[in-house]
mmCIF file of the N, C-alpha and C atoms, coordinates in Angstrom:
data_MODEL
# 
_entry.id   MODEL 
# 
loop_
_atom_site.group_PDB 
_atom_site.id 
_atom_site.type_symbol 
_atom_site.label_atom_id 
_atom_site.label_alt_id 
_atom_site.label_comp_id 
_atom_site.label_asym_id 
_atom_site.label_entity_id 
_atom_site.label_seq_id 
_atom_site.pdbx_PDB_ins_code 
_atom_site.Cartn_x 
_atom_site.Cartn_y 
_atom_site.Cartn_z 
_atom_site.occupancy 
_atom_site.B_iso_or_equiv 
_atom_site.pdbx_formal_charge 
_atom_site.auth_seq_id 
_atom_site.auth_comp_id 
_atom_site.auth_asym_id 
_atom_site.auth_atom_id 
_atom_site.pdbx_PDB_model_num 
ATOM 1   N N  . MET A 1 1  ? 0.577   -0.928  -0.391 1.00 0.00 ? 1  MET A N  1 
ATOM 2   C CA . MET A 1 1  ? 0.098   0.021   -0.284 1.00 0.00 ? 1  MET A CA 1 
ATOM 3   C C  . MET A 1 1  ? 1.078   1.373   0.343  1.00 0.00 ? 1  MET A C  1 
ATOM 4   N N  . PRO A 1 2  ? 0.273   2.353   -0.598 1.00 0.00 ? 2  PRO A N  1 
ATOM 5   C CA . PRO A 1 2  ? 1.290   3.568   -0.816 1.00 0.00 ? 2  PRO A CA 1 
ATOM 6   C C  . PRO A 1 2  ? 1.567   4.660   -0.086 1.00 0.00 ? 2  PRO A C  1 
ATOM 7   N N  . TRP A 1 3  ? 2.226   4.502   0.767  1.00 0.00 ? 3  TRP A N  1 
ATOM 8   C CA . TRP A 1 3  ? 2.142   6.197   1.859  1.00 0.00 ? 3  TRP A CA 1 
ATOM 9   C C  . TRP A 1 3  ? 2.464   7.194   1.344  1.00 0.00 ? 3  TRP A C  1 
ATOM 10  N N  . VAL A 1 4  ? 0.875   7.971   1.702  1.00 0.00 ? 4  VAL A N  1 
ATOM 11  C CA . VAL A 1 4  ? 0.460   9.052   2.176  1.00 0.00 ? 4  VAL A CA 1 
ATOM 12  C C  . VAL A 1 4  ? 1.200   10.575  2.802  1.00 0.00 ? 4  VAL A C  1 
ATOM 13  N N  . ARG A 1 5  ? 1.964   12.022  1.707  1.00 0.00 ? 5  ARG A N  1 
ATOM 14  C CA . ARG A 1 5  ? 2.414   11.921  2.921  1.00 0.00 ? 5  ARG A CA 1 
ATOM 15  C C  . ARG A 1 5  ? 0.595   13.024  2.839  1.00 0.00 ? 5  ARG A C  1 
ATOM 16  N N  . GLN A 1 6  ? 1.654   14.267  4.437  1.00 0.00 ? 6  GLN A N  1 
ATOM 17  C CA . GLN A 1 6  ? 0.069   15.725  4.806  1.00 0.00 ? 6  GLN A CA 1 
ATOM 18  C C  . GLN A 1 6  ? 1.021   15.934  2.910  1.00 0.00 ? 6  GLN A C  1 
ATOM 19  N N  . HIS A 1 7  ? -0.575  16.901  3.247  1.00 0.00 ? 7  HIS A N  1 
ATOM 20  C CA . HIS A 1 7  ? -0.731  17.811  2.374  1.00 0.00 ? 7  HIS A CA 1 
ATOM 21  C C  . HIS A 1 7  ? -1.601  17.876  2.681  1.00 0.00 ? 7  HIS A C  1 
ATOM 22  N N  . ARG A 1 8  ? -2.526  19.234  1.856  1.00 0.00 ? 8  ARG A N  1 
ATOM 23  C CA . ARG A 1 8  ? -3.927  19.821  2.496  1.00 0.00 ? 8  ARG A CA 1 
ATOM 24  C C  . ARG A 1 8  ? -4.193  19.409  1.006  1.00 0.00 ? 8  ARG A C  1 
ATOM 25  N N  . ARG A 1 9  ? -5.854  19.577  1.378  1.00 0.00 ? 9  ARG A N  1 
ATOM 26  C CA . ARG A 1 9  ? -6.505  18.757  0.045  1.00 0.00 ? 9  ARG A CA 1 
ATOM 27  C C  . ARG A 1 9  ? -7.685  19.953  0.823  1.00 0.00 ? 9  ARG A C  1 
ATOM 28  N N  . HIS A 1 10 ? -9.131  19.831  -0.170 1.00 0.00 ? 10 HIS A N  1 
ATOM 29  C CA . HIS A 1 10 ? -10.205 20.358  -0.402 1.00 0.00 ? 10 HIS A CA 1 
ATOM 30  C C  . HIS A 1 10 ? -10.971 20.082  0.151  1.00 0.00 ? 10 HIS A C  1 
ATOM 31  N N  . VAL A 1 11 ? -11.632 20.121  0.730  1.00 0.00 ? 11 VAL A N  1 
ATOM 32  C CA . VAL A 1 11 ? -12.392 19.660  1.373  1.00 0.00 ? 11 VAL A CA 1 
ATOM 33  C C  . VAL A 1 11 ? -14.390 19.666  -0.036 1.00 0.00 ? 11 VAL A C  1 
ATOM 34  N N  . PRO A 1 12 ? -14.999 17.836  0.926  1.00 0.00 ? 12 PRO A N  1 
ATOM 35  C CA . PRO A 1 12 ? -15.613 18.231  -0.640 1.00 0.00 ? 12 PRO A CA 1 
ATOM 36  C C  . PRO A 1 12 ? -17.514 18.932  -0.734 1.00 0.00 ? 12 PRO A C  1 
ATOM 37  N N  . GLY A 1 13 ? -17.442 19.424  -1.877 1.00 0.00 ? 13 GLY A N  1 
ATOM 38  C CA . GLY A 1 13 ? -18.688 20.113  -2.367 1.00 0.00 ? 13 GLY A CA 1 
ATOM 39  C C  . GLY A 1 13 ? -18.156 21.368  -1.520 1.00 0.00 ? 13 GLY A C  1 
ATOM 40  N N  . SER A 1 14 ? -16.980 22.059  -1.293 1.00 0.00 ? 14 SER A N  1 
ATOM 41  C CA . SER A 1 14 ? -16.743 23.673  -1.636 1.00 0.00 ? 14 SER A CA 1 
ATOM 42  C C  . SER A 1 14 ? -15.491 23.864  -2.392 1.00 0.00 ? 14 SER A C  1 
ATOM 43  N N  . TRP A 1 15 ? -15.471 25.082  -2.437 1.00 0.00 ? 15 TRP A N  1 
ATOM 44  C CA . TRP A 1 15 ? -13.966 25.445  -3.241 1.00 0.00 ? 15 TRP A CA 1 
ATOM 45  C C  . TRP A 1 15 ? -13.326 26.202  -2.651 1.00 0.00 ? 15 TRP A C  1 
ATOM 46  N N  . PHE A 1 16 ? -13.874 26.316  -1.387 1.00 0.00 ? 16 PHE A N  1 
ATOM 47  C CA . PHE A 1 16 ? -11.792 27.370  -1.058 1.00 0.00 ? 16 PHE A CA 1 
ATOM 48  C C  . PHE A 1 16 ? -11.901 26.757  0.974  1.00 0.00 ? 16 PHE A C  1 
ATOM 49  N N  . ARG A 1 17 ? -12.647 25.591  0.882  1.00 0.00 ? 17 ARG A N  1 
ATOM 50  C CA . ARG A 1 17 ? -12.503 25.328  2.314  1.00 0.00 ? 17 ARG A CA 1 
ATOM 51  C C  . ARG A 1 17 ? -10.827 23.931  2.613  1.00 0.00 ? 17 ARG A C  1 
ATOM 52  N N  . THR A 1 18 ? -10.125 23.707  3.322  1.00 0.00 ? 18 THR A N  1 
ATOM 53  C CA . THR A 1 18 ? -8.940  23.053  3.219  1.00 0.00 ? 18 THR A CA 1 
ATOM 54  C C  . THR A 1 18 ? -9.497  21.814  4.619  1.00 0.00 ? 18 THR A C  1 
ATOM 55  N N  . THR A 1 19 ? -8.734  21.387  4.094  1.00 0.00 ? 19 THR A N  1 
ATOM 56  C CA . THR A 1 19 ? -8.250  20.167  5.251  1.00 0.00 ? 19 THR A CA 1 
ATOM 57  C C  . THR A 1 19 ? -6.712  19.827  5.455  1.00 0.00 ? 19 THR A C  1 
ATOM 58  N N  . THR A 1 20 ? -6.500  19.288  5.872  1.00 0.00 ? 20 THR A N  1 
ATOM 59  C CA . THR A 1 20 ? -4.938  18.996  6.726  1.00 0.00 ? 20 THR A CA 1 
ATOM 60  C C  . THR A 1 20 ? -4.948  17.130  6.098  1.00 0.00 ? 20 THR A C  1 
ATOM 61  N N  . VAL A 1 21 ? -4.592  16.511  5.271  1.00 0.00 ? 21 VAL A N  1 
ATOM 62  C CA . VAL A 1 21 ? -4.178  14.688  5.375  1.00 0.00 ? 21 VAL A CA 1 
ATOM 63  C C  . VAL A 1 21 ? -2.990  14.940  6.414  1.00 0.00 ? 21 VAL A C  1 
ATOM 64  N N  . HIS A 1 22 ? -2.963  13.981  7.104  1.00 0.00 ? 22 HIS A N  1 
ATOM 65  C CA . HIS A 1 22 ? -2.350  13.148  8.110  1.00 0.00 ? 22 HIS A CA 1 
ATOM 66  C C  . HIS A 1 22 ? -1.881  11.776  6.395  1.00 0.00 ? 22 HIS A C  1 
ATOM 67  N N  . PRO A 1 23 ? -0.419  12.226  7.301  1.00 0.00 ? 23 PRO A N  1 
ATOM 68  C CA . PRO A 1 23 ? 0.612   11.130  7.146  1.00 0.00 ? 23 PRO A CA 1 
ATOM 69  C C  . PRO A 1 23 ? -0.042  9.460   6.441  1.00 0.00 ? 23 PRO A C  1 
ATOM 70  N N  . HIS A 1 24 ? -0.612  8.597   5.799  1.00 0.00 ? 24 HIS A N  1 
ATOM 71  C CA . HIS A 1 24 ? -0.669  7.983   6.851  1.00 0.00 ? 24 HIS A CA 1 
ATOM 72  C C  . HIS A 1 24 ? -0.300  7.059   5.552  1.00 0.00 ? 24 HIS A C  1 
ATOM 73  N N  . HIS A 1 25 ? -1.457  5.318   4.884  1.00 0.00 ? 25 HIS A N  1 
ATOM 74  C CA . HIS A 1 25 ? -1.200  4.942   4.345  1.00 0.00 ? 25 HIS A CA 1 
ATOM 75  C C  . HIS A 1 25 ? -1.928  4.612   3.095  1.00 0.00 ? 25 HIS A C  1 
ATOM 76  N N  . ARG A 1 26 ? -2.757  4.465   2.334  1.00 0.00 ? 26 ARG A N  1 
ATOM 77  C CA . ARG A 1 26 ? -3.670  4.401   1.615  1.00 0.00 ? 26 ARG A CA 1 
ATOM 78  C C  . ARG A 1 26 ? -3.666  2.765   1.349  1.00 0.00 ? 26 ARG A C  1 
ATOM 79  N N  . ARG A 1 27 ? -5.110  3.203   1.101  1.00 0.00 ? 27 ARG A N  1 
ATOM 80  C CA . ARG A 1 27 ? -5.945  2.034   1.742  1.00 0.00 ? 27 ARG A CA 1 
ATOM 81  C C  . ARG A 1 27 ? -5.598  1.272   0.325  1.00 0.00 ? 27 ARG A C  1 
ATOM 82  N N  . ARG A 1 28 ? -6.697  0.063   -0.162 1.00 0.00 ? 28 ARG A N  1 
ATOM 83  C CA . ARG A 1 28 ? -6.558  -0.171  -1.285 1.00 0.00 ? 28 ARG A CA 1 
ATOM 84  C C  . ARG A 1 28 ? -8.266  -0.086  -1.264 1.00 0.00 ? 28 ARG A C  1 
ATOM 85  N N  . ALA A 1 29 ? -8.359  0.202   -2.714 1.00 0.00 ? 29 ALA A N  1 
ATOM 86  C CA . ALA A 1 29 ? -9.403  0.133   -3.346 1.00 0.00 ? 29 ALA A CA 1 
ATOM 87  C C  . ALA A 1 29 ? -11.052 -0.923  -3.168 1.00 0.00 ? 29 ALA A C  1 
ATOM 88  N N  . GLY A 1 30 ? -9.922  -1.631  -3.566 1.00 0.00 ? 30 GLY A N  1 
ATOM 89  C CA . GLY A 1 30 ? -10.991 -2.923  -3.283 1.00 0.00 ? 30 GLY A CA 1 
ATOM 90  C C  . GLY A 1 30 ? -11.367 -3.632  -2.077 1.00 0.00 ? 30 GLY A C  1 
ATOM 91  N N  . SER A 1 31 ? -10.078 -3.530  -0.925 1.00 0.00 ? 31 SER A N  1 
ATOM 92  C CA . SER A 1 31 ? -10.627 -4.200  0.393  1.00 0.00 ? 31 SER A CA 1 
ATOM 93  C C  . SER A 1 31 ? -11.657 -3.819  0.622  1.00 0.00 ? 31 SER A C  1 
ATOM 94  N N  . LEU A 1 32 ? -11.921 -4.830  1.592  1.00 0.00 ? 32 LEU A N  1 
ATOM 95  C CA . LEU A 1 32 ? -13.787 -4.568  2.158  1.00 0.00 ? 32 LEU A CA 1 
ATOM 96  C C  . LEU A 1 32 ? -13.417 -3.682  3.655  1.00 0.00 ? 32 LEU A C  1 
ATOM 97  N N  . PRO A 1 33 ? -13.833 -3.703  4.655  1.00 0.00 ? 33 PRO A N  1 
ATOM 98  C CA . PRO A 1 33 ? -13.250 -3.057  6.084  1.00 0.00 ? 33 PRO A CA 1 
ATOM 99  C C  . PRO A 1 33 ? -13.269 -4.954  7.222  1.00 0.00 ? 33 PRO A C  1 
ATOM 100 N N  . LEU A 1 34 ? -12.651 -4.930  7.693  1.00 0.00 ? 34 LEU A N  1 
ATOM 101 C CA . LEU A 1 34 ? -12.549 -6.542  8.244  1.00 0.00 ? 34 LEU A CA 1 
ATOM 102 C C  . LEU A 1 34 ? -13.436 -6.487  9.201  1.00 0.00 ? 34 LEU A C  1 
ATOM 103 N N  . ILE A 1 35 ? -13.457 -6.328  10.108 1.00 0.00 ? 35 ILE A N  1 
ATOM 104 C CA . ILE A 1 35 ? -15.041 -5.914  10.730 1.00 0.00 ? 35 ILE A CA 1 
ATOM 105 C C  . ILE A 1 35 ? -16.437 -6.414  10.374 1.00 0.00 ? 35 ILE A C  1 
ATOM 106 N N  . PRO A 1 36 ? -17.709 -5.458  9.822  1.00 0.00 ? 36 PRO A N  1 
ATOM 107 C CA . PRO A 1 36 ? -18.234 -5.875  9.481  1.00 0.00 ? 36 PRO A CA 1 
ATOM 108 C C  . PRO A 1 36 ? -17.823 -7.537  8.351  1.00 0.00 ? 36 PRO A C  1 
ATOM 109 N N  . VAL A 1 37 ? -17.340 -7.953  7.768  1.00 0.00 ? 37 VAL A N  1 
ATOM 110 C CA . VAL A 1 37 ? -16.577 -9.140  7.359  1.00 0.00 ? 37 VAL A CA 1 
ATOM 111 C C  . VAL A 1 37 ? -16.588 -10.074 8.051  1.00 0.00 ? 37 VAL A C  1 
ATOM 112 N N  . ALA A 1 38 ? -16.509 -10.460 9.113  1.00 0.00 ? 38 ALA A N  1 
ATOM 113 C CA . ALA A 1 38 ? -16.183 -10.724 10.625 1.00 0.00 ? 38 ALA A CA 1 
ATOM 114 C C  . ALA A 1 38 ? -17.281 -11.370 10.744 1.00 0.00 ? 38 ALA A C  1 
ATOM 115 N N  . ILE A 1 39 ? -18.161 -10.258 11.115 1.00 0.00 ? 39 ILE A N  1 
ATOM 116 C CA . ILE A 1 39 ? -19.349 -10.441 11.578 1.00 0.00 ? 39 ILE A CA 1 
ATOM 117 C C  . ILE A 1 39 ? -19.833 -11.152 11.069 1.00 0.00 ? 39 ILE A C  1 
ATOM 118 N N  . GLY A 1 40 ? -20.751 -10.799 9.445  1.00 0.00 ? 40 GLY A N  1 
ATOM 119 C CA . GLY A 1 40 ? -20.912 -11.883 8.554  1.00 0.00 ? 40 GLY A CA 1 
ATOM 120 C C  . GLY A 1 40 ? -20.711 -13.367 8.625  1.00 0.00 ? 40 GLY A C  1 
ATOM 121 N N  . ALA A 1 41 ? -19.828 -13.358 8.415  1.00 0.00 ? 41 ALA A N  1 
ATOM 122 C CA . ALA A 1 41 ? -18.775 -15.106 7.843  1.00 0.00 ? 41 ALA A CA 1 
ATOM 123 C C  . ALA A 1 41 ? -18.928 -15.130 9.665  1.00 0.00 ? 41 ALA A C  1 
ATOM 124 N N  . VAL A 1 42 ? -19.101 -15.431 10.746 1.00 0.00 ? 42 VAL A N  1 
ATOM 125 C CA . VAL A 1 42 ? -19.544 -16.140 12.539 1.00 0.00 ? 42 VAL A CA 1 
ATOM 126 C C  . VAL A 1 42 ? -21.118 -15.974 11.589 1.00 0.00 ? 42 VAL A C  1 
ATOM 127 N N  . VAL A 1 43 ? -21.887 -15.547 11.862 1.00 0.00 ? 43 VAL A N  1 
ATOM 128 C CA . VAL A 1 43 ? -23.453 -15.346 11.765 1.00 0.00 ? 43 VAL A CA 1 
ATOM 129 C C  . VAL A 1 43 ? -23.781 -16.341 10.381 1.00 0.00 ? 43 VAL A C  1 
ATOM 130 N N  . ALA A 1 44 ? -22.788 -16.425 9.174  1.00 0.00 ? 44 ALA A N  1 
ATOM 131 C CA . ALA A 1 44 ? -22.863 -17.542 8.421  1.00 0.00 ? 44 ALA A CA 1 
ATOM 132 C C  . ALA A 1 44 ? -23.096 -18.901 9.136  1.00 0.00 ? 44 ALA A C  1 
ATOM 133 N N  . ILE A 1 45 ? -22.529 -18.199 9.957  1.00 0.00 ? 45 ILE A N  1 
ATOM 134 C CA . ILE A 1 45 ? -21.797 -20.083 10.049 1.00 0.00 ? 45 ILE A CA 1 
ATOM 135 C C  . ILE A 1 45 ? -23.024 -20.479 11.491 1.00 0.00 ? 45 ILE A C  1 
ATOM 136 N N  . LEU A 1 46 ? -23.199 -19.391 12.040 1.00 0.00 ? 46 LEU A N  1 
ATOM 137 C CA . LEU A 1 46 ? -24.062 -19.677 12.765 1.00 0.00 ? 46 LEU A CA 1 
ATOM 138 C C  . LEU A 1 46 ? -25.354 -20.714 12.764 1.00 0.00 ? 46 LEU A C  1 
ATOM 139 N N  . VAL A 1 47 ? -25.869 -19.754 11.366 1.00 0.00 ? 47 VAL A N  1 
ATOM 140 C CA . VAL A 1 47 ? -27.146 -20.375 10.720 1.00 0.00 ? 47 VAL A CA 1 
ATOM 141 C C  . VAL A 1 47 ? -27.123 -21.248 9.691  1.00 0.00 ? 47 VAL A C  1 
ATOM 142 N N  . LEU A 1 48 ? -25.847 -21.664 8.995  1.00 0.00 ? 48 LEU A N  1 
ATOM 143 C CA . LEU A 1 48 ? -25.361 -23.370 8.678  1.00 0.00 ? 48 LEU A CA 1 
ATOM 144 C C  . LEU A 1 48 ? -25.231 -24.106 9.796  1.00 0.00 ? 48 LEU A C  1 
ATOM 145 N N  . LEU A 1 49 ? -25.406 -24.008 11.371 1.00 0.00 ? 49 LEU A N  1 
ATOM 146 C CA . LEU A 1 49 ? -25.335 -25.013 12.060 1.00 0.00 ? 49 LEU A CA 1 
ATOM 147 C C  . LEU A 1 49 ? -26.559 -25.192 12.968 1.00 0.00 ? 49 LEU A C  1 
ATOM 148 N N  . LEU A 1 50 ? -27.134 -24.077 12.845 1.00 0.00 ? 50 LEU A N  1 
ATOM 149 C CA . LEU A 1 50 ? -28.392 -24.366 13.434 1.00 0.00 ? 50 LEU A CA 1 
ATOM 150 C C  . LEU A 1 50 ? -29.660 -25.180 12.321 1.00 0.00 ? 50 LEU A C  1 
ATOM 151 N N  . ILE A 1 51 ? -29.088 -24.852 10.438 1.00 0.00 ? 51 ILE A N  1 
ATOM 152 C CA . ILE A 1 51 ? -29.935 -25.998 9.849  1.00 0.00 ? 51 ILE A CA 1 
ATOM 153 C C  . ILE A 1 51 ? -29.398 -27.357 9.635  1.00 0.00 ? 51 ILE A C  1 
ATOM 154 N N  . ILE A 1 52 ? -28.611 -27.142 10.120 1.00 0.00 ? 52 ILE A N  1 
ATOM 155 C CA . ILE A 1 52 ? -28.074 -28.693 9.960  1.00 0.00 ? 52 ILE A CA 1 
ATOM 156 C C  . ILE A 1 52 ? -28.260 -29.328 11.353 1.00 0.00 ? 52 ILE A C  1 
ATOM 157 N N  . PHE A 1 53 ? -28.912 -29.023 12.250 1.00 0.00 ? 53 PHE A N  1 
ATOM 158 C CA . PHE A 1 53 ? -28.920 -29.670 13.241 1.00 0.00 ? 53 PHE A CA 1 
ATOM 159 C C  . PHE A 1 53 ? -30.027 -29.397 14.197 1.00 0.00 ? 53 PHE A C  1 
# 
């Protein structure tokens, strides 16, 4: 993942306001957030177990 340097960025929907972007790793566009995926997997496994037994 590429490293994003600190810089100024325009606020969405505004021509003149800016905000500071702090240095961080840029996430991949296709990466899913892990917590909802993990919760969904646990729920799916529980439902499968309930159906089987």
